[in-house]
C-alpha positions in Angstrom: -0.4 -0.2 -0.1 1.1 3.7 -0.6 0.6 6.7 1.6 -0.1 9.7 0.9 -0.7 13.3 2.2 -3.5 15.8 1.4 -2.5 19.1 2.2 -4.0 22.8 1.8 -2.0 25.9 -0.3 -2.6 27.9 2.8 -0.3 30.8 3.2 2.8 30.6 3.5 3.6 28.8 0.5 7.1 27.8 2.4 5.2 25.6 5.2 3.4 23.6 2.6 6.3 23.0 0.9 8.2 21.6 4.4 4.7 20.1 5.1 5.7 18.3 1.7 9.0 17.9 2.0 8.7 16.0 5.5 6.1 13.8 4.4 8.7 12.7 1.8 11.3 12.0 5.3 8.7 9.7 6.4 8.3 7.5 4.0 5.2 9.4 1.9 5.2 8.4 -1.2 2.2 10.8 -2.2 1.6 14.8 -2.2 -1.5 15.8 -2.8 -3.3 18.7 -2.1 -6.7 21.0 -2.4 -7.0 22.7 -5.8 -9.9 25.8 -5.3 -7.8 29.3 -6.3 -10.7 31.4 -4.0 -9.9 29.7 -1.0 -5.9 28.9 -1.2 -2.8 29.5 -2.8 -2.6 28.7 -6.3 -1.8 25.0 -5.9 0.1 25.1 -9.4 2.9 27.4 -8.3 3.6 25.3 -5.4 4.1 22.6 -6.9 7.0 23.7 -8.5 8.4 24.9 -5.5 8.1 21.0 -3.8 9.5 18.8 -6.4 12.1 21.0 -6.5 12.4 20.6 -2.9 12.0 16.5 -2.9 13.0 13.9 -4.8 10.7 11.5 -5.1 7.1 12.0 -3.7 4.6 12.3 -7.0 2.9 16.1 -7.3 -0.7 16.7 -8.1 -4.0 17.7 -6.8 -7.0 16.1 -4.9 -8.7 17.4 -7.3 -8.8 19.4 -10.1 -11.8 20.1 -11.9 -13.2 20.5 -15.7 -15.0 23.9 -14.8 -12.4 26.8 -14.0 -9.0 25.6 -15.6 -8.3 24.8 -19.5 -8.0 21.8 -20.1 -5.3 22.3 -22.7 -3.8 24.4 -20.1 -4.3 21.9 -17.1 -2.3 19.2 -19.7 0.5 22.0 -20.3 0.9 22.4 -16.7 1.1 18.6 -15.9 4.2 17.9 -19.1 6.2 21.1 -17.7 6.1 19.7 -14.4 7.5 16.6 -15.4 9.8 18.4 -17.9 11.4 20.1 -15.8 11.7 17.7 -12.4 11.1 13.8 -13.8 7.4 12.1 -14.0 6.6 13.3 -11.0 3.0 14.3 -11.3 -0.5 13.0 -10.7 -4.0 14.5 -11.9 -6.8 13.9 -9.7 -10.1 15.1 -10.9 -13.7 15.4 -10.1 -16.9 17.2 -11.6 -15.8 20.1 -9.0 -17.0 21.6 -5.6 -15.5 24.1 -3.6 -13.8 26.0 -6.3 -16.8 26.6 -8.5 -19.9 26.7 -6.2 -17.4 29.9 -4.9 -18.6 31.4 -7.7 -21.5 30.3 -7.6 -21.1 27.7 -10.9 -22.4 24.1 -10.7 -20.2 21.0 -11.0 -19.5 19.7 -14.3 -21.9 16.9 -16.0 -20.0 13.5 -16.5 -20.1 14.2 -20.3 -17.9 17.2 -19.5 -15.7 15.7 -17.1 -15.5 12.1 -19.2 -14.1 14.3 -22.3 -11.6 16.3 -19.9 -9.9 13.1 -19.1 -9.5 12.5 -22.2 -8.2 16.0 -23.6 -6.1 16.3 -20.4 -4.4 12.4 -20.8 -3.2 12.5 -24.7 -1.5 15.9 -24.1 -0.2 15.1 -21.5 1.1 11.9 -22.3 2.5 13.1 -25.3 0.1 12.8 -28.1 -2.3 14.2 -30.1 -5.8 14.8 -29.7 -8.7 16.8 -30.8 -10.0 20.1 -28.9 -12.8 21.8 -30.6 -12.1 20.5 -34.0 -7.9 21.5 -34.3 -5.9 18.2 -33.8 -3.4 19.7 -31.3 -0.2 18.3 -29.2 2.6 20.0 -27.7 5.4 20.0 -29.6 8.1 21.1 -26.8 7.0 18.2 -24.9 9.2 14.7 -25.4 8.6 11.5 -22.9 5.8 12.5 -20.2 3.9 10.6 -18.4 0.5 11.5 -16.5 -2.1 9.1 -14.5 -5.5 10.2 -14.1 -7.8 9.7 -10.9 -11.4 10.3 -10.8 -13.0 11.0 -7.9 -16.7 9.5 -7.3 -19.6 8.7 -4.7 -22.8 8.4 -7.1 -23.2 5.2 -8.9 -23.0 6.9 -12.8 -19.5 8.5 -11.5 -18.4 5.8 -10.6 -19.3 3.5 -13.9 -17.2 6.5 -15.3 -14.2 6.0 -13.6 -14.1 2.6 -14.1 -14.2 2.9 -18.0 -12.1 5.5 -18.3 -9.8 6.2 -15.1 -6.4 4.8 -14.0 -6.9 5.3 -10.3 -10.5 6.2 -8.6 -10.3 8.2 -5.3 -13.3 7.6 -2.4 -13.0 10.8 -0.2 -14.0 9.0 3.3 -12.0 5.5 4.7 -15.6 3.6 5.9 -15.0 0.2 4.7 -18.6 -0.7 4.0 -18.5 2.1 1.3 -15.5 1.4 -0.3 -15.9 -2.4 -0.8 -19.7 -1.1 -2.7 -17.8 1.8 -4.9 -15.0 -0.5 -4.9 -17.2 -3.5 -7.0 -18.8 -0.7 -9.0 -15.8 0.8 -10.1 -14.2 -3.0 -11.0 -17.5 -3.8 -12.4 -17.7 -0.7 -14.9 -13.6 -1.6 -15.7 -14.1 -4.9 -17.0 -17.4 -4.2 -19.1 -16.1 -1.4 -20.6 -13.0 -4.3 -21.6 -10.5 -2.8 -19.1 -8.4 -5.2 -16.5 -10.3 -4.2 -13.2 -6.8 -5.3 -11.8 -4.7 -2.6 -13.3 -7.3 0.3 -11.9 -5.7 1.8 -8.7 -7.6 2.4 -5.6 -6.8 5.4 -3.4 -8.4 6.3 0.1 -8.5 9.7 1.2 -9.9 10.8 4.7 -8.0 12.7 7.7 -5.9 10.9 9.5 -5.3 12.3 13.7 -2.7 10.3 15.8 -3.8 10.4 19.6 -5.6 10.1 22.4 -8.0 12.0 22.8 -11.5 11.0 20.9 -13.7 13.4 21.3 -10.8 16.3 20.6 -9.8 14.5 18.0 -13.6 14.3 16.6 -14.1 17.5 16.7 -10.6 18.7 14.8 -12.1 15.9 12.1 -15.6 16.8 11.6 -15.9 19.2 8.9 -14.7 16.2 6.8 -18.1 15.0 6.8 -19.4 18.4 6.0 -17.7 18.0 3.1 -18.6 15.0 2.1 -21.8 16.1 2.6 -21.8 18.3 0.0 -22.0 15.7 -2.8 -24.3 13.3 -0.6 -26.4 15.6 -1.4 -25.9 16.0 -4.9 -26.2 11.9 -5.1 -29.6 12.1 -3.0 -30.8 14.8 -5.1 -30.1 12.9 -8.5 -31.0 9.7 -7.1 -33.1 10.1 -4.1 -32.3 8.8 -0.6 -33.9 4.9 -1.4 -31.1 4.2 -4.1 -29.0 1.8 -4.9 -25.9 4.2 -2.5 -25.5 2.1 1.0 -27.2 4.3 3.5 -24.1 4.6 5.0 -23.7 7.0 3.2 -26.6 8.5 2.7 -28.8 8.9 6.3 -26.3 11.3 8.0 -27.4 14.3 6.3 -31.0 14.4 7.0 -29.9 17.3 9.6 -28.1 19.2 6.6 -28.6 22.8 6.7 -26.7 24.5 4.1 -23.0 24.8 3.7 -20.3 27.8 4.2 -17.6 27.4 1.9 -15.7 30.1 3.3 -15.0 27.6 6.4 -14.7 24.5 3.3 -11.8 22.1 5.2 -11.0 23.6 8.2 -11.0 22.4 11.2 -13.9 23.8 13.8 -16.8 24.5 10.8 -19.7 25.7 12.0 -21.4 24.0 9.7 -20.5 21.0 10.5 -22.2 20.7 13.5 -24.9 18.2 12.0 -22.3 15.4 11.2 -22.2 12.7 14.0 -20.1 11.6 16.1 -20.6 7.5 14.5 -19.9 9.0 11.2 -16.9 10.6 12.0 -14.6 7.7 13.2 -16.4 5.9 10.4 -15.5 8.1 7.8 -11.4 9.2 9.3 -9.3 7.3 10.5 -8.2 7.7 14.2 -6.6 7.2 17.8 -3.6 4.6 18.0 -0.9 3.6 15.6 -2.5 0.3 15.7 -5.8 1.6 15.3 -4.8 3.0 12.0 -2.9 0.1 11.2 -6.0 -2.0 11.6 -7.7 0.2 9.2 -5.9 0.2 7.0 -5.3 -3.5 6.7 -9.2 -3.5 5.7 -9.5 -1.2 3.6 -6.3 -3.0 1.7 -8.0 -6.5 2.1 -10.7 -4.7 0.0 -7.9 -3.6 -2.8 -7.1 -0.5 -1.8 -3.5 0.0 -3.0 -3.2 4.1 -1.7 -4.1 5.7 1.4 -3.8 9.2 1.9 -4.1 11.1 4.5 -5.9 15.2 5.3 -3.8 17.0 7.6 -6.5 19.4 8.0 -6.0 19.4 12.1 -3.6 20.8 14.8 -1.6 17.5 14.9 0.3 17.1 11.8 4.0 16.4 12.4 3.0 14.1 14.8 0.7 12.2 13.2 3.0 12.2 9.7 5.7 10.9 12.5 3.9 8.1 14.3 2.7 6.9 10.1 6.9 6.8 9.2 7.8 4.7 12.1 5.2 2.8 12.9 2.3 2.7 10.1 3.6 2.6 6.9 6.7 0.1 7.8 3.8 -2.4 9.2 1.3 -1.9 5.8 4.6 -2.6 3.4 4.5 -5.2 1.0 6.6 -7.6 2.1 10.2 -8.6 0.1 9.6 -12.1 -1.1 13.0 -14.0 -1.1 14.0 -15.8 -4.3 16.6 -18.1 -4.0 
């Protein structure tokens, strides 16, 4: 299992770079960031500094979207970073949440998401593609490679992920919900003639190592509110009696709006409706042993990466414990050969 961290690009940017460098030191293989240009600093500028300050980690957004950035510009950003630092970038993409809603926009539809994945992938992998009736390519790019991982919750978005995604991002750590989503993605990949085992599966959720249960829950309750935005869209589209697991949909009954000015922040006042049970199920909290136990369960379901959100007050210590105890416990064993 691979391990990543998910950072917000709050100023100063040097702090984001330092956290990324520390993550690499502790054995994390991926550094992801939010991508919401009004709420936080521009991530692609900071990616260049992260890549310059590190040697191995893969870097990219969790997640960008097709609405706020031109698709060819997204591809050019990745291909340029790959030329500068080697092929160390990765693209997480979804329909769009805070980046579009803060502008009173709407998430992209799935047809747009599908098309954007195709355009970005082709250009960032040194291939030609048709855009607006014109066949285009990057004549300056040589050897760039980019995987695109799609974030999804609802049935049709999960199906699209299986059909076109190099990887799947599930933003919560509940094993029951993970099992359902992974099955939908795998089935869709197989029906599309793809190898289901070739699709990577990433679970992304807050990780907090500590022993004060109440404090940890309060620090991470914001995450249930963030997920609730996507769940509300699913319920509005499919209804409360759809194939989507009740564990994912029932808890938003008490949801009463959302203020994106507090998006992704500990102490978010609009996440009070999220019960303790959901915080515990969606996040990974507690001792190193508790983290290992949950991650082993997710690994057994087919999860290939855990990316931990660090939007809380115990960032450095959590990464240290992961580096010393959790990551080694989940490391792929080396098989001796004769």
